[in-house]
N, C-alpha and C positions, 0 to 999 in steps of 0.2 A: 510406487517407484522405490520404496524401500524393501520391497519383498521380491523384486526383480533381479535377473542374474548380475546386473551391474549396480547392485544396492551399495556396495562400497564407494562407487563414485557419486552416487546420490548423497551418502552421507558426508562426504567430503565436500561437496558443493553446499549442503546445509550448513556445515560448520563455518565454511568461508563466508556466507552470507551473514551467518549471526556474528561472527568477528567484525565484519564490516559495519554492521548496524551498531555495535558497541564501540567502535573505533570512532565513528562519525557522531557519537553522542545522541543517538536516536531517541533514548528514553531519559527521564530524569526521575531518579529515585525520590520517593516522598514516604513520610511516615504514613502508616494505616491510620484511619480515621474512625475504624469500628464498624463501617457500613460494608454491605456485601453488593456486589455486581454480577449480574449474570447476563450472558451473551447468547443469543440464538444464532445458531450457524445454519445455513442452508445448504444442502448437497446440490448444488446447481447442476452438477454433471448428471443428475437423475431426473431433471426437469424435462417436460415435453412440451414442444411448440404447439400453441393453440389450446392448452390444458393450463399449464402453469405460467405461460408468458405468451404475448402475442407478436412483440417487436424485438429486435435486437438493435444495438447500435454502439458505435466506439465512441467514447468521450473524448473527442478531438477538439481543441480549441482553434477558433479562427484567428488567422494573423492579425487582423485588426484589432480583436479584442486583446491580443498578447501585447501588442503596440501601446494600447491604451493604458493596460496596466503597467507597463514598464514606466511610460510617461508619467502616470499618476504617482508612482514610487519615486521617481526622480526628483518631482516637484516637492515631494514631502522629505526628501532627503533619506530615504530607506536606503539600508544596505542590501546588496544582493548576494546570496550564498549559493553558488553554482557548483 
């Protein structure tokens, strides 16, 4: 996206998203403890059905599950951040 003809629009969208994450306190800054972490990033767009995976699904909650979670939170006096 950042090498396409509308790359300036993409960069603006990226900056807006980042600013929104900062504004909503998405991260909490902590002091480094001296350990190192590594993350493995999979290029999902290069995977082939039947070789790299066999099924796909959308992670969608059932309404009765959502209601139970909300009821449980209400009983415990938890706050909702929407």
